[in-house]
MARKE-349475 format. One record per residue (C-alpha): x, y, z; residue in three letters. Coordinates in steps of 0.05 Angstrom, whole numbers, always signed. Layout:
<pts>
<pt X="X" Y="Y" Z="Z" rest="ALA"/>
...
</pts>
This chain:
<pts>
<pt X="-343" Y="-162" Z="-106" rest="UNK"/>
<pt X="-353" Y="-125" Z="-171" rest="UNK"/>
<pt X="-295" Y="-72" Z="-173" rest="UNK"/>
<pt X="-328" Y="-22" Z="-224" rest="UNK"/>
<pt X="-330" Y="+44" Z="-187" rest="UNK"/>
<pt X="-297" Y="+16" Z="-122" rest="UNK"/>
<pt X="-241" Y="+55" Z="-88" rest="UNK"/>
<pt X="-176" Y="+18" Z="-75" rest="UNK"/>
<pt X="-115" Y="+39" Z="-33" rest="UNK"/>
<pt X="-52" Y="+3" Z="-51" rest="UNK"/>
<pt X="+6" Y="+17" Z="-4" rest="UNK"/>
<pt X="+71" Y="+13" Z="-42" rest="UNK"/>
<pt X="+31" Y="+18" Z="-106" rest="UNK"/>
<pt X="+81" Y="+58" Z="-151" rest="UNK"/>
<pt X="+125" Y="+0" Z="-178" rest="UNK"/>
<pt X="+139" Y="-73" Z="-176" rest="UNK"/>
<pt X="+84" Y="-116" Z="-151" rest="UNK"/>
<pt X="+46" Y="-57" Z="-123" rest="UNK"/>
<pt X="+42" Y="-25" Z="-191" rest="UNK"/>
<pt X="+16" Y="-92" Z="-222" rest="UNK"/>
<pt X="-39" Y="-98" Z="-168" rest="UNK"/>
<pt X="-56" Y="-23" Z="-179" rest="UNK"/>
<pt X="-63" Y="-30" Z="-254" rest="UNK"/>
<pt X="-100" Y="-96" Z="-244" rest="UNK"/>
<pt X="-150" Y="-62" Z="-200" rest="UNK"/>
<pt X="-156" Y="-3" Z="-251" rest="UNK"/>
<pt X="-169" Y="-52" Z="-306" rest="UNK"/>
<pt X="-226" Y="-81" Z="-266" rest="UNK"/>
<pt X="-257" Y="-10" Z="-261" rest="UNK"/>
<pt X="-232" Y="+8" Z="-189" rest="UNK"/>
<pt X="-211" Y="+81" Z="-177" rest="UNK"/>
<pt X="-141" Y="+75" Z="-144" rest="UNK"/>
<pt X="-103" Y="+112" Z="-87" rest="UNK"/>
<pt X="-29" Y="+100" Z="-98" rest="UNK"/>
<pt X="+12" Y="+104" Z="-35" rest="UNK"/>
<pt X="+86" Y="+117" Z="-43" rest="UNK"/>
<pt X="+141" Y="+135" Z="+1" rest="UNK"/>
<pt X="+201" Y="+162" Z="-43" rest="UNK"/>
<pt X="+177" Y="+142" Z="-115" rest="UNK"/>
<pt X="+139" Y="+204" Z="-134" rest="UNK"/>
<pt X="+156" Y="+198" Z="-207" rest="UNK"/>
<pt X="+137" Y="+123" Z="-212" rest="UNK"/>
<pt X="+72" Y="+140" Z="-174" rest="UNK"/>
<pt X="+55" Y="+194" Z="-222" rest="UNK"/>
<pt X="+71" Y="+145" Z="-280" rest="UNK"/>
<pt X="+28" Y="+89" Z="-251" rest="UNK"/>
<pt X="-30" Y="+140" Z="-239" rest="UNK"/>
<pt X="-28" Y="+163" Z="-310" rest="UNK"/>
<pt X="-28" Y="+88" Z="-335" rest="UNK"/>
<pt X="-90" Y="+79" Z="-289" rest="UNK"/>
<pt X="-124" Y="+139" Z="-316" rest="UNK"/>
<pt X="-109" Y="+115" Z="-387" rest="UNK"/>
<pt X="-152" Y="+54" Z="-367" rest="UNK"/>
<pt X="-211" Y="+99" Z="-353" rest="UNK"/>
<pt X="-209" Y="+105" Z="-277" rest="UNK"/>
<pt X="-189" Y="+162" Z="-228" rest="UNK"/>
<pt X="-122" Y="+153" Z="-193" rest="UNK"/>
<pt X="-94" Y="+193" Z="-134" rest="UNK"/>
<pt X="-20" Y="+185" Z="-115" rest="UNK"/>
<pt X="-6" Y="+203" Z="-40" rest="UNK"/>
<pt X="+62" Y="+204" Z="-10" rest="UNK"/>
<pt X="+67" Y="+176" Z="+62" rest="UNK"/>
<pt X="+109" Y="+134" Z="+105" rest="UNK"/>
<pt X="+59" Y="+79" Z="+131" rest="UNK"/>
<pt X="+99" Y="+68" Z="+190" rest="UNK"/>
<pt X="+74" Y="+135" Z="+217" rest="UNK"/>
<pt X="+2" Y="+130" Z="+237" rest="UNK"/>
<pt X="-9" Y="+205" Z="+227" rest="UNK"/>
<pt X="+15" Y="+200" Z="+155" rest="UNK"/>
<pt X="-33" Y="+139" Z="+147" rest="UNK"/>
<pt X="-90" Y="+182" Z="+169" rest="UNK"/>
<pt X="-69" Y="+236" Z="+119" rest="UNK"/>
<pt X="-74" Y="+181" Z="+65" rest="UNK"/>
<pt X="-141" Y="+159" Z="+84" rest="UNK"/>
<pt X="-164" Y="+231" Z="+93" rest="UNK"/>
<pt X="-141" Y="+249" Z="+21" rest="UNK"/>
<pt X="-177" Y="+187" Z="-4" rest="UNK"/>
<pt X="-241" Y="+206" Z="+31" rest="UNK"/>
<pt X="-238" Y="+277" Z="+6" rest="UNK"/>
<pt X="-227" Y="+252" Z="-66" rest="UNK"/>
<pt X="-271" Y="+191" Z="-69" rest="UNK"/>
<pt X="-315" Y="+188" Z="-6" rest="UNK"/>
<pt X="-291" Y="+123" Z="+20" rest="UNK"/>
<pt X="-243" Y="+64" Z="+14" rest="UNK"/>
<pt X="-272" Y="-4" Z="-8" rest="UNK"/>
<pt X="-208" Y="-42" Z="-17" rest="UNK"/>
<pt X="-143" Y="-38" Z="+20" rest="UNK"/>
<pt X="-80" Y="-74" Z="-6" rest="UNK"/>
<pt X="-23" Y="-73" Z="+44" rest="UNK"/>
<pt X="+32" Y="-84" Z="-2" rest="UNK"/>
<pt X="+88" Y="-38" Z="+19" rest="UNK"/>
<pt X="+155" Y="-65" Z="+39" rest="UNK"/>
<pt X="+226" Y="-42" Z="+51" rest="UNK"/>
<pt X="+260" Y="-73" Z="-8" rest="UNK"/>
<pt X="+326" Y="-87" Z="+23" rest="UNK"/>
<pt X="+364" Y="-149" Z="+43" rest="UNK"/>
<pt X="+354" Y="-168" Z="+114" rest="UNK"/>
<pt X="+408" Y="-214" Z="+142" rest="UNK"/>
<pt X="+386" Y="-275" Z="+179" rest="UNK"/>
<pt X="+403" Y="-292" Z="+233" rest="UNK"/>
<pt X="+424" Y="-224" Z="+254" rest="UNK"/>
<pt X="+443" Y="-180" Z="+312" rest="UNK"/>
<pt X="+421" Y="-118" Z="+275" rest="UNK"/>
<pt X="+356" Y="-101" Z="+313" rest="UNK"/>
<pt X="+353" Y="-34" Z="+282" rest="UNK"/>
<pt X="+337" Y="-65" Z="+213" rest="UNK"/>
<pt X="+286" Y="-112" Z="+244" rest="UNK"/>
<pt X="+249" Y="-54" Z="+273" rest="UNK"/>
<pt X="+251" Y="-13" Z="+209" rest="UNK"/>
<pt X="+222" Y="-74" Z="+171" rest="UNK"/>
<pt X="+169" Y="-92" Z="+225" rest="UNK"/>
<pt X="+146" Y="-18" Z="+230" rest="UNK"/>
<pt X="+128" Y="-20" Z="+158" rest="UNK"/>
<pt X="+105" Y="-93" Z="+145" rest="UNK"/>
<pt X="+71" Y="-103" Z="+212" rest="UNK"/>
<pt X="+52" Y="-35" Z="+243" rest="UNK"/>
<pt X="+41" Y="+0" Z="+176" rest="UNK"/>
<pt X="-7" Y="-57" Z="+157" rest="UNK"/>
<pt X="-46" Y="-48" Z="+220" rest="UNK"/>
<pt X="-43" Y="+28" Z="+218" rest="UNK"/>
<pt X="-77" Y="+22" Z="+147" rest="UNK"/>
<pt X="-128" Y="-30" Z="+166" rest="UNK"/>
<pt X="-147" Y="+7" Z="+231" rest="UNK"/>
<pt X="-158" Y="+72" Z="+191" rest="UNK"/>
<pt X="-203" Y="+44" Z="+137" rest="UNK"/>
<pt X="-240" Y="-8" Z="+179" rest="UNK"/>
<pt X="-291" Y="+41" Z="+206" rest="UNK"/>
<pt X="-311" Y="+63" Z="+136" rest="UNK"/>
<pt X="-316" Y="-11" Z="+113" rest="UNK"/>
<pt X="-356" Y="-30" Z="+176" rest="UNK"/>
<pt X="-401" Y="+30" Z="+168" rest="UNK"/>
<pt X="-416" Y="+11" Z="+95" rest="UNK"/>
<pt X="-423" Y="-63" Z="+112" rest="UNK"/>
<pt X="-369" Y="-87" Z="+61" rest="UNK"/>
<pt X="-296" Y="-82" Z="+45" rest="UNK"/>
<pt X="-233" Y="-124" Z="+32" rest="UNK"/>
<pt X="-167" Y="-118" Z="+64" rest="UNK"/>
<pt X="-110" Y="-157" Z="+34" rest="UNK"/>
<pt X="-43" Y="-162" Z="+69" rest="UNK"/>
<pt X="+21" Y="-181" Z="+29" rest="UNK"/>
<pt X="+87" Y="-189" Z="+62" rest="UNK"/>
<pt X="+150" Y="-190" Z="+23" rest="UNK"/>
<pt X="+214" Y="-202" Z="+64" rest="UNK"/>
<pt X="+281" Y="-209" Z="+32" rest="UNK"/>
<pt X="+324" Y="-255" Z="+73" rest="UNK"/>
<pt X="+398" Y="-260" Z="+60" rest="UNK"/>
<pt X="+406" Y="-335" Z="+62" rest="UNK"/>
<pt X="+450" Y="-375" Z="+73" rest="UNK"/>
<pt X="+485" Y="-334" Z="+122" rest="UNK"/>
<pt X="+558" Y="-317" Z="+107" rest="UNK"/>
<pt X="+607" Y="-367" Z="+129" rest="UNK"/>
<pt X="+669" Y="-354" Z="+171" rest="UNK"/>
</pts>
C-alpha cells in the first residue's frame, strides 16, 4: 500500500513506540491522527514533528476504553480528512501488572484498553474501510508483567 496521502490513526501515538509509528507513517506520506489520553503536550509535539515532515496531523484526546470517545476520534478524523485508511491499535496502560495476581481491577483496566479499546477502534473504522474496499488494521499489544513474582 502506497501511504502517500493516506490517513492513519495511531492510538497511543504521542510518545514511545506510538510516536515512532506515527512519525514513520508521516515520513511515508500519510496524514496522521494522534490519539492520546493524558499526554497532550507530547501529542502536540509529535503532531508538530509530523507536520515538519510535510503531512497534516491531528491530535485527538480520548480514552479508547470508552466506545463513545472512540466514536469522537473517528468523527474528528472524518471531519478533517474524510476517512481513515490505516488503524494502528497501539495504546497501552504502561504500568507494571503483577502476575499471578488477585488484583482483578488492574486486569480489567488493562483489558478495557488493550482488548476492548482495540475492538472499539477497529469496529468504528471498519465500515469506512469496507466501503472503500481497502484498509489496514494493525494491533500491537504491550503488556508489562512483573515477573518473577515476589518471594515470601
